[in-house]
C-alpha positions as MATLAB code, in Angstrom:
seq = 'XXXXXXXXXXXXXXXXXXXXXXXXXXXXXXXXXXXXXXXXXXXXXXXXXXXXXXXXXXXXXXXXXXXXXXXXXXXXXXXXXXXXXXXXXXXXXXXXXXXXXXXXXXXXXXXXXXXXXXXXXXXXXXXXXXXXXXXXXXXXXXXXXXXXXXXXXXXXXXXXXXXXXXXXXXXXXXXXXXXXXXXXXXXXXXXXXXXXXXXXXXXXXXXXXXXXXXXXXXXXXXXXXXXXXXXXXXXXXXXXXXXXXXXXXXXXXXXXXXXXXXXXXXXXXXXXXXXXXXXXXXXXXXXXXXXXXXXXXXXXXXXXXXXXXXXXXXXXXXXXXXXXXXXXXXXXXXXXXXXXXXXXXXXXXXXXXXXXXXXXXXXXXXXXXXXXXXXXXXXXXXXXXXXXXXXXXXXXXXXXXXXXXXXXXXXXXXXXXXXXXXXXXXXXXXXXXXXXXXXXXXXXX';
ca = [
      -2.363  -18.093   19.192;
      -3.141  -14.588   17.929;
      -1.604  -11.618   19.724;
      -2.295   -8.028   18.716;
      -0.179   -6.565   21.497;
       2.862   -4.511   20.588;
       6.037   -5.426   22.401;
       7.365   -3.078   25.048;
       9.989   -1.828   22.596;
       7.390   -1.259   19.867;
       5.130    0.613   22.270;
       8.029    2.852   23.289;
       8.797    3.464   19.619;
       5.169    4.430   18.950;
       5.136    6.888   21.840;
       8.480    8.309   20.730;
       7.152    8.845   17.190;
       3.962   10.391   18.600;
       5.865   12.845   20.789;
       8.179   13.739   17.895;
       5.223   14.325   15.574;
       3.306   16.557   17.995;
       6.419   18.600   18.788;
       8.181   18.818   15.421;
       5.722   17.969   12.621;
       2.282   19.284   13.541;
       3.350   22.880   14.306;
       4.976   23.419   10.881;
       2.683   21.354    8.651;
       0.257   24.106    7.605;
       3.050   26.578    6.840;
       5.067   24.237    4.631;
       1.885   23.094    2.915;
       1.098   26.715    2.089;
       4.553   27.454    0.654;
       4.710   24.038   -1.071;
       8.052   23.038    0.370;
       9.495   20.055    2.235;
      10.872   20.919    5.703;
      14.230   19.196    5.290;
      15.200   20.222    8.830;
      12.305   18.116   10.158;
      13.470   15.135    8.106;
      16.920   15.560    9.616;
      15.430   15.705   13.120;
      13.553   12.475   12.417;
      16.848   10.883   11.368;
      18.587   12.130   14.497;
      15.721   10.813   16.619;
      16.152    7.351   15.117;
      12.781    7.398   13.331;
      14.176    6.811    9.830;
      16.334    4.093    8.301;
      15.477    1.724   11.158;
      14.799   -1.028    8.635;
      18.461   -1.146    7.586;
      19.812   -4.526    8.803;
      22.016   -4.393   11.887;
      25.015   -5.809    9.982;
      25.106   -2.558    8.006;
      24.696   -0.281   11.022;
      20.900   -0.121   11.115;
      18.445   -1.096   13.813;
      17.028   -4.083   11.951;
      13.422   -3.003   12.447;
      10.668   -4.942   10.727;
       7.723   -3.634    8.739;
       5.607   -3.528   11.911;
       7.920   -0.967   13.508;
       7.839    1.025   10.279;
       4.037    1.231   10.093;
       3.777    2.124   13.783;
       6.088    5.107   13.218;
       4.397    6.036    9.945;
       0.894    6.173   11.433;
       1.993    8.601   14.125;
       3.801   10.978   11.755;
       0.996   10.817    9.177;
      -1.514   11.819   11.846;
       0.429   15.075   12.238;
       1.074   15.606    8.507;
       0.608   13.038    5.728;
       2.940   14.975    3.428;
       5.869   15.148    5.808;
       5.256   11.495    6.674;
       5.602   10.619    2.983;
       9.014   12.258    2.807;
      10.123   10.650    6.083;
       9.044    7.195    4.907;
      10.543    7.591    1.427;
      13.959    6.399    2.565;
      12.440    3.014    3.413;
      10.954    2.791   -0.072;
      14.170    3.916   -1.733;
      16.281    1.511    0.338;
      14.143   -1.565   -0.200;
      15.430   -2.461   -3.719;
      18.986   -2.214   -2.411;
      18.211   -4.399    0.614;
      16.390   -6.984   -1.536;
      18.939   -7.051   -4.358;
      21.715   -9.598   -4.823;
      24.344   -6.839   -4.882;
      26.190   -7.264   -1.585;
      28.922   -4.846   -2.616;
      26.383   -2.051   -3.125;
      24.805   -2.809    0.245;
      28.179   -2.583    1.989;
      28.927    0.675    0.184;
      25.685    2.575    0.722;
      23.740    1.148    3.668;
      26.305    1.998    6.397;
      26.624    5.513    4.994;
      22.836    6.057    4.998;
      22.566    4.574    8.489;
      25.212    6.912    9.942;
      24.741   10.103    7.918;
      21.674   12.130    6.978;
      21.296   10.871    3.430;
      18.067   10.640    1.429;
      17.350    7.979   -1.167;
      14.407    8.038   -3.592;
      12.583    5.350   -5.554;
      11.631    5.771   -9.201;
       9.624    3.528  -11.502;
       7.043    5.982  -12.902;
       7.596    8.138  -15.965;
       5.719   11.028  -17.626;
       3.774    8.544  -19.803;
       3.853    5.507  -17.504;
       2.578    4.856  -13.999;
       0.692    1.716  -13.040;
       2.034   -0.264  -16.006;
       5.554   -0.879  -14.741;
       6.249   -3.093  -17.756;
       5.813    0.010  -19.933;
       9.038    1.687  -18.770;
      10.794    3.598  -21.563;
      13.816    5.026  -19.737;
      16.602    3.020  -21.364;
      19.655    1.273  -19.979;
      22.158    0.437  -22.697;
      24.984   -1.954  -21.864;
      28.460   -0.554  -22.412;
      31.103   -3.060  -21.411;
      30.284   -3.984  -17.809;
      28.494   -0.660  -17.217;
      25.125    0.703  -18.351;
      24.224    4.060  -19.888;
      20.929    5.585  -18.722;
      18.804    7.848  -20.930;
      15.284    9.067  -20.265;
      13.083   10.602  -17.600;
      11.562    9.343  -14.366;
       8.593   11.227  -12.919;
       6.625   11.599   -9.671;
       9.835   10.993   -7.729;
       9.202   11.645   -4.034;
      12.103   13.557   -2.428;
      13.753   13.585   -5.850;
      14.761   17.224   -5.512;
      16.433   16.735   -2.141;
      17.710   13.146   -2.338;
      21.323   12.048   -2.540;
      20.659    8.685   -4.208;
      18.004    7.083   -6.407;
      16.818    3.520   -6.933;
      16.091    3.688  -10.652;
      14.191    1.201  -12.784;
      14.886    1.282  -16.523;
      14.681   -1.096  -19.483;
      17.177   -2.616  -21.866;
      14.492   -2.636  -24.567;
      11.004   -1.077  -24.221;
       9.584   -3.714  -26.583;
      10.626   -6.530  -24.266;
       8.262   -5.337  -21.495;
       8.904   -7.210  -18.207;
      11.916   -9.083  -19.569;
      13.946   -5.931  -20.218;
      13.521   -4.156  -16.901;
      16.614   -3.622  -14.761;
      17.431   -1.557  -11.671;
      20.306    0.654  -10.568;
      21.468    2.789   -7.670;
      22.293    6.236   -9.033;
      23.975    9.135   -7.270;
      22.544   12.618   -7.705;
      25.943   14.202   -8.400;
      26.792   11.955  -11.355;
      27.293   13.686  -14.673;
      24.124   13.764  -16.786;
      21.630   13.679  -13.888;
      19.197   16.629  -13.993;
      16.521   17.441  -11.416;
      13.263   19.008  -12.583;
      11.240   21.768  -10.968;
       8.990   20.854   -8.035;
       5.674   19.525   -9.365;
       2.757   21.608   -7.991;
       0.160   19.317   -6.424;
      -3.324   19.400   -4.895;
      -2.075   17.892   -1.636;
       1.031   16.327   -0.128;
       2.634   19.714   -0.659;
       5.013   19.133    2.261;
       6.542   16.296    0.261;
       8.879   17.133   -2.597;
       7.974   15.599   -5.972;
       9.990   16.086   -9.177;
      11.032   14.559  -12.454;
      14.608   13.312  -12.973;
      16.261   13.285  -16.378;
      19.208   11.101  -17.400;
      21.413   12.107  -20.288;
      24.031    9.442  -20.995;
      24.509    8.709  -17.299;
      27.080    5.990  -16.793;
      26.209    3.466  -14.078;
      29.137    1.253  -13.050;
      28.609   -2.483  -12.635;
      28.958   -2.061   -8.849;
      25.652   -0.144   -8.840;
      23.526   -2.635  -10.763;
      20.740   -3.773   -8.433;
      19.031   -6.053  -10.944;
      20.097   -7.058  -14.468;
      17.579   -7.120  -17.336;
      14.827   -9.614  -16.630;
      15.084   -9.323  -12.845;
      14.155   -5.675  -12.383;
      10.409   -6.191  -12.628;
      10.471   -8.893   -9.958;
      12.551   -6.625   -7.710;
      10.034   -3.800   -8.128;
       7.104   -6.075   -7.292;
       8.898   -7.495   -4.228;
       9.561   -3.936   -3.100;
       5.906   -2.933   -3.439;
       4.694   -6.026   -1.603;
       6.776   -4.982    1.396;
       6.100   -1.234    1.299;
       2.397   -1.070    0.395;
       1.387   -1.768    3.987;
       3.048    1.520    4.919;
       0.756    3.378    2.498;
      -2.105    1.884    4.455;
      -0.439    3.187    7.628;
      -0.342    6.708    6.147;
      -4.078    6.427    5.575;
      -4.713    5.116    9.101;
      -2.819    8.016   10.647;
      -4.567   10.672    8.563;
      -8.008    9.125    9.107;
      -7.393    8.808   12.838;
      -6.419   12.470   13.061;
      -9.534   13.541   11.136;
     -11.704   11.422   13.425;
     -10.114   12.893   16.552;
     -10.538   16.451   15.282;
     -14.179   15.730   14.419;
     -14.766   14.170   17.834;
     -13.354   17.223   19.593;
     -15.408   19.582   17.440;
     -18.623   17.588   17.910;
     -18.293   17.720   21.690;
     -17.968   21.521   21.658;
     -20.109   22.714   18.765;
     -23.692   23.466   19.731;
     -26.779   23.599   17.537;
     -30.493   23.659   18.337;
     -29.694   24.015   22.021;
     -27.454   20.930   22.320;
     -23.962   19.692   21.561;
     -23.976   18.146   18.092;
     -22.370   15.036   19.616;
     -25.766   14.442   21.235;
     -27.368   13.962   17.804;
     -27.629   10.340   16.726;
     -26.628   11.166   13.145;
     -23.309   12.561   14.405;
     -22.831    9.630   16.777;
     -23.312    7.196   13.894;
     -20.769    9.081   11.770;
     -18.204    8.938   14.573;
     -18.868    5.235   15.145;
     -18.328    4.401   11.477;
     -15.208    6.551   11.335;
     -13.724    4.752   14.327;
     -14.679    1.344   12.909;
     -12.933    2.123    9.633;
      -9.771    3.350   11.351;
      -9.575    0.249   13.538;
     -10.282   -2.149   10.653;
      -7.661   -0.465    8.488;
      -5.012   -0.723   11.184;
      -5.669   -4.443   11.645;
      -5.244   -5.054    7.910;
      -2.032   -3.023    7.856;
      -0.632   -4.924   10.838;
      -1.554   -8.283    9.295;
       0.297   -7.488    6.055;
       3.275   -6.189    8.032;
       3.340   -9.274   10.258;
       3.351  -11.547    7.206;
       6.276   -9.650    5.685;
       8.241   -9.778    8.937;
       7.641  -13.529    9.275;
       8.756  -14.495    5.784;
       5.233  -14.986    4.423;
       4.517  -13.526    0.990;
       2.543  -10.372    1.903;
       1.478   -9.452   -1.642;
      -2.254  -10.099   -1.280;
      -2.577   -8.869    2.295;
      -0.604   -5.725    1.429;
      -2.861   -5.022   -1.564;
      -5.985   -5.485    0.560;
      -4.597   -3.275    3.315;
      -3.507   -0.629    0.848;
      -6.715   -0.266   -1.103;
      -9.075   -0.676    1.868;
      -7.255    1.739    4.171;
      -6.678    4.391    1.510;
     -10.262    4.378    0.274;
     -11.865    4.501    3.712;
      -9.436    7.250    4.769;
     -10.990    9.485    2.144;
     -14.441    8.535    3.464;
     -13.435    9.264    7.063;
     -11.897   12.645    6.247;
     -14.920   13.541    4.120;
     -17.269   12.734    7.008;
     -15.083   14.759    9.354;
     -15.369   17.715    6.998;
     -19.150   17.243    7.002;
     -19.224   17.372   10.794;
     -17.193   20.590   10.737;
     -19.575   22.079    8.186;
     -18.335   25.313    6.628;
     -15.373   25.526    8.985;
     -14.084   22.231    7.640;
     -13.831   23.803    4.208;
     -11.513   26.564    5.401;
      -7.759   26.647    5.870;
      -8.259   27.777    9.469;
      -9.032   24.161   10.437;
      -6.919   21.077    9.589;
      -9.554   19.029    7.746;
      -9.246   20.610    4.297;
      -5.514   19.854    4.247;
      -6.087   16.259    5.314;
      -8.741   15.971    2.600;
      -6.246   17.102   -0.042;
      -3.448   14.964    1.351;
      -5.319   11.638    1.580;
      -6.623   11.778   -1.986;
      -3.214   10.726   -3.280;
      -3.192    7.451   -1.351;
      -5.632    5.856   -3.801;
      -3.140    6.564   -6.593;
       0.486    6.079   -5.636;
       2.315    2.759   -5.189;
      -0.356    1.108   -7.298;
      -3.813    2.632   -7.769;
      -6.866    1.138   -6.086;
      -7.750   -0.336   -9.469;
      -4.381   -2.105   -9.658;
      -4.898   -3.513   -6.157;
      -8.288   -4.854   -7.206;
      -6.648   -6.514  -10.202;
      -4.061   -8.158   -7.945;
      -6.641   -9.399   -5.462;
      -9.158  -10.527   -8.085;
      -6.384  -12.373   -9.928;
      -5.550  -14.233   -6.739;
      -9.189  -15.008   -5.978;
      -9.886  -16.293   -9.494;
      -6.679  -18.254  -10.030;
      -5.033  -19.182   -6.744;
      -7.578  -19.079   -3.956;
      -8.409  -22.558   -2.661;
     -12.121  -22.862   -1.950;
     -13.323  -24.902    1.025;
     -16.919  -25.348   -0.068;
     -17.655  -27.965   -2.777;
     -18.422  -26.950   -6.396;
     -22.067  -26.066   -6.953;
     -22.629  -29.064   -9.246;
     -21.571  -31.376   -6.401;
     -23.763  -29.629   -3.839;
     -26.990  -31.516   -3.123;
     -29.516  -29.557   -1.140;
     -31.653  -32.369    0.234;
     -34.760  -30.548    1.314;
     -37.143  -33.253    0.076;
     -35.360  -36.222    1.672;
     -33.403  -36.904    4.822;
     -29.708  -36.724    3.766;
     -29.010  -39.904    5.759;
     -31.361  -41.841    3.458;
     -29.788  -40.606    0.209;
     -27.579  -42.833   -1.989;
     -28.249  -45.930    0.115;
     -28.013  -49.084   -2.100;
     -31.002  -50.758   -0.435;
     -33.369  -47.877   -1.243;
     -35.050  -47.880   -4.665;
     -35.349  -44.139   -5.153;
     -32.554  -42.738   -2.996;
     -29.970  -41.996   -5.716;
     -29.622  -38.215   -6.026;
     -29.075  -36.437   -9.328;
     -28.411  -32.680   -9.426;
     -29.199  -30.505  -12.427;
     -26.055  -28.512  -13.152;
     -28.129  -25.692  -14.637;
     -30.826  -24.857  -12.091;
     -29.811  -27.004   -9.090;
     -32.920  -29.241   -8.975;
     -32.255  -32.561   -7.178;
     -33.975  -35.631   -8.622;
     -34.217  -38.963   -6.760;
     -34.296  -42.241   -8.680;
     -32.194  -44.951  -10.295;
     -31.596  -42.675  -13.273;
     -31.730  -39.010  -13.999;
     -34.957  -37.738  -15.604;
     -35.092  -37.322  -19.365;
     -35.724  -33.625  -18.835;
     -35.449  -31.271  -15.865;
     -38.965  -30.304  -14.747;
     -37.784  -26.810  -13.837;
     -35.363  -25.575  -16.490;
     -36.182  -28.193  -19.226;
     -32.544  -29.069  -19.864;
     -31.985  -32.687  -20.989;
     -30.805  -35.699  -19.004;
     -27.168  -34.940  -19.791;
     -27.323  -31.852  -17.570;
     -27.725  -34.033  -14.462;
     -24.834  -35.270  -12.345;
     -24.985  -38.024   -9.747;
     -24.117  -36.654   -6.323;
     -21.996  -38.350   -3.699;
];
């Protein structure tokens, strides 16, 4: 039986995140966007309010929240500011490789500390010359005894300039592609770790983004999250569990844009009437609401699968690329409703427009998600309907009379080229429609 009702605890968590966002995130969002800086104090307040690190298992001092709880929180914070929401959520992304790894010692060392103290952990696969192609990593990890030595640069690292720890993906040999990729937990204060300047961006300016350089950084064996050959799988497992949250970012931002547009449409007057009275505006609002609701359902489905031990890869990809693409459409329509005011910094739409554009890019571009889904559809999807060559469309005979042994002309033959169905003991020498020979016909069952 399907049930789309949040539990009492989940509903309380949603309302708590909503109240926190309206009180602590929304009032400062425009200012920190303007100065291009992450409000670390807000991140700390979110930690103190219990809105971060909830997905740390209870055995390590966490709350043991599932993905559903995470996306519920994320939507509410993203509605107030997508950029701040990105930095709040980043701990979940950075923690996931550690939680999924086989390194129990590392979990016991770091997870309790992150659960109890205000510590930030970042995730890094991308590099200056590598993004979607994770197998193209060039940051090297050279084995030295039981340790590894890291050299190279990671890029587009969210919270990288303010984080305490990093989940780093590197390669033993760039030529080995997937087989050489490994993963490590690196501390910011280790010798040889350098943090780059904040990368100036179009949007998401409330979320810190930097490059991180490694110069002969020694990683002890205790901090190996995945040896060579297992790092790529760990990265993909991480994405399959965190991509739903990117969809939740998009849902929150789109919902906020829709609500702002709704409020504006009810108050703005033109041609002697409220613009909400115009059918064209009503249709825009209806489509915006439909897209927000559809996106949320897809995000919840992917999250539910992950929480119930079902491989969420395909559902997460669908949720991610649908929600992030329609979020841009919703915000764009909201800006259209606002007209010229929507294009100014005095109203919140232009910031949302800049912020949501990133969602189609990070954690796997929309094109990558289409590749994942199309690969599944073409290679793994199990069709219910019969193959076309076995499909007999009996529009010239009653199907109950076809292929009966007592009837002289009831045997059905289907042309595999054009679909023509011939009735007789044998197939015709040539199809009367497409002129292909007898061999193109197949007897139907």
